[in-house]
mmCIF file of the N, C-alpha and C atoms, coordinates in Angstrom:
data_MODEL
# 
_entry.id   MODEL 
# 
loop_
_atom_site.group_PDB 
_atom_site.id 
_atom_site.type_symbol 
_atom_site.label_atom_id 
_atom_site.label_alt_id 
_atom_site.label_comp_id 
_atom_site.label_asym_id 
_atom_site.label_entity_id 
_atom_site.label_seq_id 
_atom_site.pdbx_PDB_ins_code 
_atom_site.Cartn_x 
_atom_site.Cartn_y 
_atom_site.Cartn_z 
_atom_site.occupancy 
_atom_site.B_iso_or_equiv 
_atom_site.pdbx_formal_charge 
_atom_site.auth_seq_id 
_atom_site.auth_comp_id 
_atom_site.auth_asym_id 
_atom_site.auth_atom_id 
_atom_site.pdbx_PDB_model_num 
ATOM 1   N N  . VAL A 1 1  ? 10.045 -12.482 -10.665 1.00 0.00 ? 1  VAL A N  1 
ATOM 2   C CA . VAL A 1 1  ? 10.848 -13.671 -10.764 1.00 0.00 ? 1  VAL A CA 1 
ATOM 3   C C  . VAL A 1 1  ? 12.181 -13.396 -10.077 1.00 0.00 ? 1  VAL A C  1 
ATOM 4   N N  . ALA A 1 2  ? 12.595 -14.302 -9.240  1.00 0.00 ? 2  ALA A N  1 
ATOM 5   C CA . ALA A 1 2  ? 13.884 -14.172 -8.556  1.00 0.00 ? 2  ALA A CA 1 
ATOM 6   C C  . ALA A 1 2  ? 14.677 -15.455 -8.787  1.00 0.00 ? 2  ALA A C  1 
ATOM 7   N N  . LYS A 1 3  ? 15.770 -15.339 -9.501  1.00 0.00 ? 3  LYS A N  1 
ATOM 8   C CA . LYS A 1 3  ? 16.588 -16.508 -9.808  1.00 0.00 ? 3  LYS A CA 1 
ATOM 9   C C  . LYS A 1 3  ? 17.451 -16.905 -8.620  1.00 0.00 ? 3  LYS A C  1 
ATOM 10  N N  . LYS A 1 4  ? 17.986 -18.109 -8.671  1.00 0.00 ? 4  LYS A N  1 
ATOM 11  C CA . LYS A 1 4  ? 18.809 -18.610 -7.570  1.00 0.00 ? 4  LYS A CA 1 
ATOM 12  C C  . LYS A 1 4  ? 20.137 -17.882 -7.435  1.00 0.00 ? 4  LYS A C  1 
ATOM 13  N N  . LYS A 1 5  ? 20.548 -17.174 -8.467  1.00 0.00 ? 5  LYS A N  1 
ATOM 14  C CA . LYS A 1 5  ? 21.803 -16.433 -8.407  1.00 0.00 ? 5  LYS A CA 1 
ATOM 15  C C  . LYS A 1 5  ? 21.728 -15.270 -7.412  1.00 0.00 ? 5  LYS A C  1 
ATOM 16  N N  . ILE A 1 6  ? 20.520 -14.859 -7.071  1.00 0.00 ? 6  ILE A N  1 
ATOM 17  C CA . ILE A 1 6  ? 20.345 -13.713 -6.174  1.00 0.00 ? 6  ILE A CA 1 
ATOM 18  C C  . ILE A 1 6  ? 20.784 -14.053 -4.753  1.00 0.00 ? 6  ILE A C  1 
ATOM 19  N N  . GLY A 1 7  ? 20.465 -15.222 -4.289  1.00 0.00 ? 7  GLY A N  1 
ATOM 20  C CA . GLY A 1 7  ? 20.851 -15.591 -2.924  1.00 0.00 ? 7  GLY A CA 1 
ATOM 21  C C  . GLY A 1 7  ? 20.057 -16.783 -2.458  1.00 0.00 ? 7  GLY A C  1 
ATOM 22  N N  . ASN A 1 8  ? 20.045 -16.971 -1.159  1.00 0.00 ? 8  ASN A N  1 
ATOM 23  C CA . ASN A 1 8  ? 19.314 -18.108 -0.610  1.00 0.00 ? 8  ASN A CA 1 
ATOM 24  C C  . ASN A 1 8  ? 17.810 -17.829 -0.628  1.00 0.00 ? 8  ASN A C  1 
ATOM 25  N N  . ALA A 1 9  ? 17.029 -18.767 -0.186  1.00 0.00 ? 9  ALA A N  1 
ATOM 26  C CA . ALA A 1 9  ? 15.567 -18.687 -0.274  1.00 0.00 ? 9  ALA A CA 1 
ATOM 27  C C  . ALA A 1 9  ? 15.010 -17.498 0.509   1.00 0.00 ? 9  ALA A C  1 
ATOM 28  N N  . VAL A 1 10 ? 15.619 -17.183 1.637   1.00 0.00 ? 10 VAL A N  1 
ATOM 29  C CA . VAL A 1 10 ? 15.130 -16.074 2.454   1.00 0.00 ? 10 VAL A CA 1 
ATOM 30  C C  . VAL A 1 10 ? 15.264 -14.752 1.699   1.00 0.00 ? 10 VAL A C  1 
ATOM 31  N N  . LYS A 1 11 ? 16.401 -14.548 1.053   1.00 0.00 ? 11 LYS A N  1 
ATOM 32  C CA . LYS A 1 11 ? 16.637 -13.315 0.305   1.00 0.00 ? 11 LYS A CA 1 
ATOM 33  C C  . LYS A 1 11 ? 15.730 -13.235 -0.916  1.00 0.00 ? 11 LYS A C  1 
ATOM 34  N N  . ARG A 1 12 ? 15.573 -14.342 -1.624  1.00 0.00 ? 12 ARG A N  1 
ATOM 35  C CA . ARG A 1 12 ? 14.698 -14.358 -2.803  1.00 0.00 ? 12 ARG A CA 1 
ATOM 36  C C  . ARG A 1 12 ? 13.258 -14.066 -2.418  1.00 0.00 ? 12 ARG A C  1 
ATOM 37  N N  . ASN A 1 13 ? 12.789 -14.664 -1.325  1.00 0.00 ? 13 ASN A N  1 
ATOM 38  C CA . ASN A 1 13 ? 11.409 -14.431 -0.884  1.00 0.00 ? 13 ASN A CA 1 
ATOM 39  C C  . ASN A 1 13 ? 11.194 -12.993 -0.431  1.00 0.00 ? 13 ASN A C  1 
ATOM 40  N N  . LYS A 1 14 ? 12.208 -12.401 0.196   1.00 0.00 ? 14 LYS A N  1 
ATOM 41  C CA . LYS A 1 14 ? 12.094 -11.010 0.628   1.00 0.00 ? 14 LYS A CA 1 
ATOM 42  C C  . LYS A 1 14 ? 11.910 -10.101 -0.585  1.00 0.00 ? 14 LYS A C  1 
ATOM 43  N N  . ILE A 1 15 ? 12.719 -10.319 -1.608  1.00 0.00 ? 15 ILE A N  1 
ATOM 44  C CA . ILE A 1 15 ? 12.613 -9.498  -2.815  1.00 0.00 ? 15 ILE A CA 1 
ATOM 45  C C  . ILE A 1 15 ? 11.268 -9.721  -3.497  1.00 0.00 ? 15 ILE A C  1 
ATOM 46  N N  . LYS A 1 16 ? 10.818 -10.968 -3.553  1.00 0.00 ? 16 LYS A N  1 
ATOM 47  C CA . LYS A 1 16 ? 9.530  -11.254 -4.187  1.00 0.00 ? 16 LYS A CA 1 
ATOM 48  C C  . LYS A 1 16 ? 8.383  -10.592 -3.440  1.00 0.00 ? 16 LYS A C  1 
ATOM 49  N N  . ARG A 1 17 ? 8.439  -10.587 -2.103  1.00 0.00 ? 17 ARG A N  1 
ATOM 50  C CA . ARG A 1 17 ? 7.398  -9.926  -1.311  1.00 0.00 ? 17 ARG A CA 1 
ATOM 51  C C  . ARG A 1 17 ? 7.390  -8.428  -1.573  1.00 0.00 ? 17 ARG A C  1 
ATOM 52  N N  . GLN A 1 18 ? 8.583  -7.830  -1.642  1.00 0.00 ? 18 GLN A N  1 
ATOM 53  C CA . GLN A 1 18 ? 8.669  -6.399  -1.909  1.00 0.00 ? 18 GLN A CA 1 
ATOM 54  C C  . GLN A 1 18 ? 8.116  -6.074  -3.292  1.00 0.00 ? 18 GLN A C  1 
ATOM 55  N N  . LEU A 1 19 ? 8.497  -6.852  -4.298  1.00 0.00 ? 19 LEU A N  1 
ATOM 56  C CA . LEU A 1 19 ? 8.017  -6.608  -5.657  1.00 0.00 ? 19 LEU A CA 1 
ATOM 57  C C  . LEU A 1 19 ? 6.507  -6.790  -5.753  1.00 0.00 ? 19 LEU A C  1 
ATOM 58  N N  . ARG A 1 20 ? 5.985  -7.803  -5.084  1.00 0.00 ? 20 ARG A N  1 
ATOM 59  C CA . ARG A 1 20 ? 4.547  -8.040  -5.094  1.00 0.00 ? 20 ARG A CA 1 
ATOM 60  C C  . ARG A 1 20 ? 3.798  -6.857  -4.476  1.00 0.00 ? 20 ARG A C  1 
ATOM 61  N N  . ASN A 1 21 ? 4.339  -6.318  -3.393  1.00 0.00 ? 21 ASN A N  1 
ATOM 62  C CA . ASN A 1 21 ? 3.722  -5.167  -2.740  1.00 0.00 ? 21 ASN A CA 1 
ATOM 63  C C  . ASN A 1 21 ? 3.766  -3.935  -3.650  1.00 0.00 ? 21 ASN A C  1 
ATOM 64  N N  . ILE A 1 22 ? 4.874  -3.719  -4.338  1.00 0.00 ? 22 ILE A N  1 
ATOM 65  C CA . ILE A 1 22 ? 5.006  -2.582  -5.247  1.00 0.00 ? 22 ILE A CA 1 
ATOM 66  C C  . ILE A 1 22 ? 4.027  -2.710  -6.405  1.00 0.00 ? 22 ILE A C  1 
ATOM 67  N N  . ILE A 1 23 ? 3.877  -3.912  -6.941  1.00 0.00 ? 23 ILE A N  1 
ATOM 68  C CA . ILE A 1 23 ? 2.945  -4.135  -8.048  1.00 0.00 ? 23 ILE A CA 1 
ATOM 69  C C  . ILE A 1 23 ? 1.518  -3.862  -7.588  1.00 0.00 ? 23 ILE A C  1 
ATOM 70  N N  . ASN A 1 24 ? 1.163  -4.295  -6.388  1.00 0.00 ? 24 ASN A N  1 
ATOM 71  C CA . ASN A 1 24 ? -0.182 -4.025  -5.869  1.00 0.00 ? 24 ASN A CA 1 
ATOM 72  C C  . ASN A 1 24 ? -0.431 -2.529  -5.721  1.00 0.00 ? 24 ASN A C  1 
ATOM 73  N N  . GLU A 1 25 ? 0.559  -1.775  -5.284  1.00 0.00 ? 25 GLU A N  1 
ATOM 74  C CA . GLU A 1 25 ? 0.414  -0.327  -5.179  1.00 0.00 ? 25 GLU A CA 1 
ATOM 75  C C  . GLU A 1 25 ? 0.277  0.305   -6.558  1.00 0.00 ? 25 GLU A C  1 
ATOM 76  N N  . ALA A 1 26 ? 1.011  -0.202  -7.531  1.00 0.00 ? 26 ALA A N  1 
ATOM 77  C CA . ALA A 1 26 ? 0.929  0.325   -8.896  1.00 0.00 ? 26 ALA A CA 1 
ATOM 78  C C  . ALA A 1 26 ? -0.452 0.054   -9.489  1.00 0.00 ? 26 ALA A C  1 
ATOM 79  N N  . VAL A 1 27 ? -1.035 -1.081  -9.166  1.00 0.00 ? 27 VAL A N  1 
ATOM 80  C CA . VAL A 1 27 ? -2.382 -1.394  -9.652  1.00 0.00 ? 27 VAL A CA 1 
ATOM 81  C C  . VAL A 1 27 ? -3.387 -0.427  -9.033  1.00 0.00 ? 27 VAL A C  1 
ATOM 82  N N  . LYS A 1 28 ? -3.231 -0.128  -7.754  1.00 0.00 ? 28 LYS A N  1 
ATOM 83  C CA . LYS A 1 28 ? -4.144 0.800   -7.087  1.00 0.00 ? 28 LYS A CA 1 
ATOM 84  C C  . LYS A 1 28 ? -4.037 2.208   -7.676  1.00 0.00 ? 28 LYS A C  1 
ATOM 85  N N  . LYS A 1 29 ? -2.823 2.600   -8.080  1.00 0.00 ? 29 LYS A N  1 
ATOM 86  C CA . LYS A 1 29 ? -2.630 3.926   -8.668  1.00 0.00 ? 29 LYS A CA 1 
ATOM 87  C C  . LYS A 1 29 ? -2.838 3.904   -10.177 1.00 0.00 ? 29 LYS A C  1 
ATOM 88  N N  . THR A 1 30 ? -3.229 2.779   -10.718 1.00 0.00 ? 30 THR A N  1 
ATOM 89  C CA . THR A 1 30 ? -3.482 2.542   -12.145 1.00 0.00 ? 30 THR A CA 1 
ATOM 90  C C  . THR A 1 30 ? -2.306 2.950   -13.027 1.00 0.00 ? 30 THR A C  1 
ATOM 91  N N  . LEU A 1 31 ? -1.103 2.600   -12.608 1.00 0.00 ? 31 LEU A N  1 
ATOM 92  C CA . LEU A 1 31 ? 0.075  2.808   -13.441 1.00 0.00 ? 31 LEU A CA 1 
ATOM 93  C C  . LEU A 1 31 ? 0.257  1.657   -14.427 1.00 0.00 ? 31 LEU A C  1 
ATOM 94  N N  . ILE A 1 32 ? -0.457 0.563   -14.180 1.00 0.00 ? 32 ILE A N  1 
ATOM 95  C CA . ILE A 1 32 ? -0.311 -0.631  -15.003 1.00 0.00 ? 32 ILE A CA 1 
ATOM 96  C C  . ILE A 1 32 ? -1.539 -0.780  -15.889 1.00 0.00 ? 32 ILE A C  1 
ATOM 97  N N  . LYS A 1 33 ? -1.299 -1.018  -17.172 1.00 0.00 ? 33 LYS A N  1 
ATOM 98  C CA . LYS A 1 33 ? -2.395 -1.304  -18.088 1.00 0.00 ? 33 LYS A CA 1 
ATOM 99  C C  . LYS A 1 33 ? -2.708 -2.790  -18.002 1.00 0.00 ? 33 LYS A C  1 
ATOM 100 N N  . PHE A 1 34 ? -3.977 -3.121  -17.944 1.00 0.00 ? 34 PHE A N  1 
ATOM 101 C CA . PHE A 1 34 ? -4.370 -4.511  -17.744 1.00 0.00 ? 34 PHE A CA 1 
ATOM 102 C C  . PHE A 1 34 ? -4.395 -5.325  -19.031 1.00 0.00 ? 34 PHE A C  1 
ATOM 103 N N  . ASN A 1 35 ? -4.243 -4.667  -20.184 1.00 0.00 ? 35 ASN A N  1 
ATOM 104 C CA . ASN A 1 35 ? -4.242 -5.431  -21.424 1.00 0.00 ? 35 ASN A CA 1 
ATOM 105 C C  . ASN A 1 35 ? -2.833 -5.880  -21.816 1.00 0.00 ? 35 ASN A C  1 
ATOM 106 N N  . TYR A 1 36 ? -1.863 -5.675  -20.951 1.00 0.00 ? 36 TYR A N  1 
ATOM 107 C CA . TYR A 1 36 ? -0.498 -6.140  -21.170 1.00 0.00 ? 36 TYR A CA 1 
ATOM 108 C C  . TYR A 1 36 ? -0.113 -7.156  -20.098 1.00 0.00 ? 36 TYR A C  1 
ATOM 109 N N  . SER A 1 37 ? 0.900  -7.942  -20.409 1.00 0.00 ? 37 SER A N  1 
ATOM 110 C CA . SER A 1 37 ? 1.514  -8.830  -19.423 1.00 0.00 ? 37 SER A CA 1 
ATOM 111 C C  . SER A 1 37 ? 2.868  -8.244  -19.045 1.00 0.00 ? 37 SER A C  1 
ATOM 112 N N  . TYR A 1 38 ? 3.166  -8.240  -17.777 1.00 0.00 ? 38 TYR A N  1 
ATOM 113 C CA . TYR A 1 38 ? 4.419  -7.685  -17.288 1.00 0.00 ? 38 TYR A CA 1 
ATOM 114 C C  . TYR A 1 38 ? 5.246  -8.790  -16.643 1.00 0.00 ? 38 TYR A C  1 
ATOM 115 N N  . LEU A 1 39 ? 6.540  -8.738  -16.869 1.00 0.00 ? 39 LEU A N  1 
ATOM 116 C CA . LEU A 1 39 ? 7.467  -9.658  -16.234 1.00 0.00 ? 39 LEU A CA 1 
ATOM 117 C C  . LEU A 1 39 ? 8.508  -8.820  -15.515 1.00 0.00 ? 39 LEU A C  1 
ATOM 118 N N  . VAL A 1 40 ? 8.540  -8.934  -14.207 1.00 0.00 ? 40 VAL A N  1 
ATOM 119 C CA . VAL A 1 40 ? 9.495  -8.186  -13.395 1.00 0.00 ? 40 VAL A CA 1 
ATOM 120 C C  . VAL A 1 40 ? 10.527 -9.177  -12.882 1.00 0.00 ? 40 VAL A C  1 
ATOM 121 N N  . ILE A 1 41 ? 11.770 -8.926  -13.239 1.00 0.00 ? 41 ILE A N  1 
ATOM 122 C CA . ILE A 1 41 ? 12.857 -9.823  -12.853 1.00 0.00 ? 41 ILE A CA 1 
ATOM 123 C C  . ILE A 1 41 ? 13.707 -9.122  -11.809 1.00 0.00 ? 41 ILE A C  1 
ATOM 124 N N  . ALA A 1 42 ? 13.915 -9.786  -10.692 1.00 0.00 ? 42 ALA A N  1 
ATOM 125 C CA . ALA A 1 42 ? 14.719 -9.223  -9.604  1.00 0.00 ? 42 ALA A CA 1 
ATOM 126 C C  . ALA A 1 42 ? 16.195 -9.299  -9.964  1.00 0.00 ? 42 ALA A C  1 
ATOM 127 N N  . LYS A 1 43 ? 16.909 -8.249  -9.642  1.00 0.00 ? 43 LYS A N  1 
ATOM 128 C CA . LYS A 1 43 ? 18.350 -8.183  -9.871  1.00 0.00 ? 43 LYS A CA 1 
ATOM 129 C C  . LYS A 1 43 ? 19.080 -8.321  -8.535  1.00 0.00 ? 43 LYS A C  1 
ATOM 130 N N  . PRO A 1 44 ? 20.304 -8.822  -8.547  1.00 0.00 ? 44 PRO A N  1 
ATOM 131 C CA . PRO A 1 44 ? 21.057 -8.964  -7.285  1.00 0.00 ? 44 PRO A CA 1 
ATOM 132 C C  . PRO A 1 44 ? 21.299 -7.630  -6.569  1.00 0.00 ? 44 PRO A C  1 
ATOM 133 N N  . THR A 1 45 ? 21.294 -6.527  -7.299  1.00 0.00 ? 45 THR A N  1 
ATOM 134 C CA . THR A 1 45 ? 21.515 -5.228  -6.657  1.00 0.00 ? 45 THR A CA 1 
ATOM 135 C C  . THR A 1 45 ? 20.337 -4.806  -5.789  1.00 0.00 ? 45 THR A C  1 
ATOM 136 N N  . MET A 1 46 ? 19.196 -5.452  -5.956  1.00 0.00 ? 46 MET A N  1 
ATOM 137 C CA . MET A 1 46 ? 18.025 -5.126  -5.137  1.00 0.00 ? 46 MET A CA 1 
ATOM 138 C C  . MET A 1 46 ? 18.212 -5.519  -3.682  1.00 0.00 ? 46 MET A C  1 
ATOM 139 N N  . LEU A 1 47 ? 19.113 -6.442  -3.411  1.00 0.00 ? 47 LEU A N  1 
ATOM 140 C CA . LEU A 1 47 ? 19.355 -6.850  -2.024  1.00 0.00 ? 47 LEU A CA 1 
ATOM 141 C C  . LEU A 1 47 ? 19.903 -5.699  -1.195  1.00 0.00 ? 47 LEU A C  1 
ATOM 142 N N  . ASN A 1 48 ? 20.712 -4.854  -1.824  1.00 0.00 ? 48 ASN A N  1 
ATOM 143 C CA . ASN A 1 48 ? 21.349 -3.751  -1.104  1.00 0.00 ? 48 ASN A CA 1 
ATOM 144 C C  . ASN A 1 48 ? 20.539 -2.465  -1.187  1.00 0.00 ? 48 ASN A C  1 
ATOM 145 N N  . SER A 1 49 ? 19.540 -2.417  -2.048  1.00 0.00 ? 49 SER A N  1 
ATOM 146 C CA . SER A 1 49 ? 18.737 -1.207  -2.225  1.00 0.00 ? 49 SER A CA 1 
ATOM 147 C C  . SER A 1 49 ? 17.619 -1.146  -1.195  1.00 0.00 ? 49 SER A C  1 
ATOM 148 N N  . GLU A 1 50 ? 17.179 0.073   -0.923  1.00 0.00 ? 50 GLU A N  1 
ATOM 149 C CA . GLU A 1 50 ? 16.050 0.266   -0.025  1.00 0.00 ? 50 GLU A CA 1 
ATOM 150 C C  . GLU A 1 50 ? 14.754 0.087   -0.790  1.00 0.00 ? 50 GLU A C  1 
ATOM 151 N N  . TYR A 1 51 ? 13.698 -0.186  -0.057  1.00 0.00 ? 51 TYR A N  1 
ATOM 152 C CA . TYR A 1 51 ? 12.377 -0.424  -0.651  1.00 0.00 ? 51 TYR A CA 1 
ATOM 153 C C  . TYR A 1 51 ? 11.911 0.786   -1.454  1.00 0.00 ? 51 TYR A C  1 
ATOM 154 N N  . THR A 1 52 ? 12.130 1.988   -0.916  1.00 0.00 ? 52 THR A N  1 
ATOM 155 C CA . THR A 1 52 ? 11.654 3.196   -1.601  1.00 0.00 ? 52 THR A CA 1 
ATOM 156 C C  . THR A 1 52 ? 12.374 3.410   -2.924  1.00 0.00 ? 52 THR A C  1 
ATOM 157 N N  . ASN A 1 53 ? 13.657 3.081   -2.977  1.00 0.00 ? 53 ASN A N  1 
ATOM 158 C CA . ASN A 1 53 ? 14.406 3.224   -4.232  1.00 0.00 ? 53 ASN A CA 1 
ATOM 159 C C  . ASN A 1 53 ? 13.900 2.254   -5.289  1.00 0.00 ? 53 ASN A C  1 
ATOM 160 N N  . ILE A 1 54 ? 13.631 1.038   -4.888  1.00 0.00 ? 54 ILE A N  1 
ATOM 161 C CA . ILE A 1 54 ? 13.107 0.039   -5.822  1.00 0.00 ? 54 ILE A CA 1 
ATOM 162 C C  . ILE A 1 54 ? 11.733 0.478   -6.320  1.00 0.00 ? 54 ILE A C  1 
ATOM 163 N N  . LYS A 1 55 ? 10.925 0.983   -5.409  1.00 0.00 ? 55 LYS A N  1 
ATOM 164 C CA . LYS A 1 55 ? 9.573  1.422   -5.756  1.00 0.00 ? 55 LYS A CA 1 
ATOM 165 C C  . LYS A 1 55 ? 9.606  2.578   -6.752  1.00 0.00 ? 55 LYS A C  1 
ATOM 166 N N  . GLU A 1 56 ? 10.436 3.574   -6.504  1.00 0.00 ? 56 GLU A N  1 
ATOM 167 C CA . GLU A 1 56 ? 10.541 4.722   -7.406  1.00 0.00 ? 56 GLU A CA 1 
ATOM 168 C C  . GLU A 1 56 ? 11.009 4.290   -8.794  1.00 0.00 ? 56 GLU A C  1 
ATOM 169 N N  . THR A 1 57 ? 11.971 3.402   -8.843  1.00 0.00 ? 57 THR A N  1 
ATOM 170 C CA . THR A 1 57 ? 12.496 2.931   -10.119 1.00 0.00 ? 57 THR A CA 1 
ATOM 171 C C  . THR A 1 57 ? 11.433 2.195   -10.913 1.00 0.00 ? 57 THR A C  1 
ATOM 172 N N  . LEU A 1 58 ? 10.687 1.326   -10.262 1.00 0.00 ? 58 LEU A N  1 
ATOM 173 C CA . LEU A 1 58 ? 9.638  0.584   -10.960 1.00 0.00 ? 58 LEU A CA 1 
ATOM 174 C C  . LEU A 1 58 ? 8.502  1.502   -11.400 1.00 0.00 ? 58 LEU A C  1 
ATOM 175 N N  . PHE A 1 59 ? 8.130  2.458   -10.566 1.00 0.00 ? 59 PHE A N  1 
ATOM 176 C CA . PHE A 1 59 ? 7.066  3.389   -10.947 1.00 0.00 ? 59 PHE A CA 1 
ATOM 177 C C  . PHE A 1 59 ? 7.480  4.215   -12.159 1.00 0.00 ? 59 PHE A C  1 
ATOM 178 N N  . GLN A 1 60 ? 8.743  4.638   -12.218 1.00 0.00 ? 60 GLN A N  1 
ATOM 179 C CA . GLN A 1 60 ? 9.240  5.369   -13.381 1.00 0.00 ? 60 GLN A CA 1 
ATOM 180 C C  . GLN A 1 60 ? 9.182  4.494   -14.622 1.00 0.00 ? 60 GLN A C  1 
ATOM 181 N N  . SER A 1 61 ? 9.525  3.239   -14.466 1.00 0.00 ? 61 SER A N  1 
ATOM 182 C CA . SER A 1 61 ? 9.483  2.320   -15.611 1.00 0.00 ? 61 SER A CA 1 
ATOM 183 C C  . SER A 1 61 ? 8.054  2.106   -16.089 1.00 0.00 ? 61 SER A C  1 
ATOM 184 N N  . PHE A 1 62 ? 7.116  1.989   -15.168 1.00 0.00 ? 62 PHE A N  1 
ATOM 185 C CA . PHE A 1 62 ? 5.723  1.807   -15.558 1.00 0.00 ? 62 PHE A CA 1 
ATOM 186 C C  . PHE A 1 62 ? 5.187  3.048   -16.263 1.00 0.00 ? 62 PHE A C  1 
ATOM 187 N N  . LYS A 1 63 ? 5.622  4.230   -15.833 1.00 0.00 ? 63 LYS A N  1 
ATOM 188 C CA . LYS A 1 63 ? 5.187  5.459   -16.490 1.00 0.00 ? 63 LYS A CA 1 
ATOM 189 C C  . LYS A 1 63 ? 5.740  5.540   -17.910 1.00 0.00 ? 63 LYS A C  1 
ATOM 190 N N  . LYS A 1 64 ? 6.962  5.051   -18.125 1.00 0.00 ? 64 LYS A N  1 
ATOM 191 C CA . LYS A 1 64 ? 7.551  5.052   -19.461 1.00 0.00 ? 64 LYS A CA 1 
ATOM 192 C C  . LYS A 1 64 ? 6.767  4.122   -20.400 1.00 0.00 ? 64 LYS A C  1 
ATOM 193 N N  . ILE A 1 65 ? 6.272  3.040   -19.858 1.00 0.00 ? 65 ILE A N  1 
ATOM 194 C CA . ILE A 1 65 ? 5.537  2.072   -20.676 1.00 0.00 ? 65 ILE A CA 1 
ATOM 195 C C  . ILE A 1 65 ? 4.225  2.671   -21.153 1.00 0.00 ? 65 ILE A C  1 
ATOM 196 N N  . LYS A 1 66 ? 3.601  3.513   -20.337 1.00 0.00 ? 66 LYS A N  1 
ATOM 197 C CA . LYS A 1 66 ? 2.335  4.146   -20.728 1.00 0.00 ? 66 LYS A CA 1 
ATOM 198 C C  . LYS A 1 66 ? 2.565  4.921   -21.970 1.00 0.00 ? 66 LYS A C  1 
# 
């Protein structure tokens, strides 16, 4: 989910595409349990972060949930 506070439509869509790609990779590596529902909310700081940093942070969070 990317709220309007993050930026214009181009920036929100970029973050959503990145998050969607990270989630797909997490599913392939089975870091996500399928009997739960996950809600990933984009933060404004993600605009300045690199893709690899966002990916590492989310993967660490998914490992904590396990």
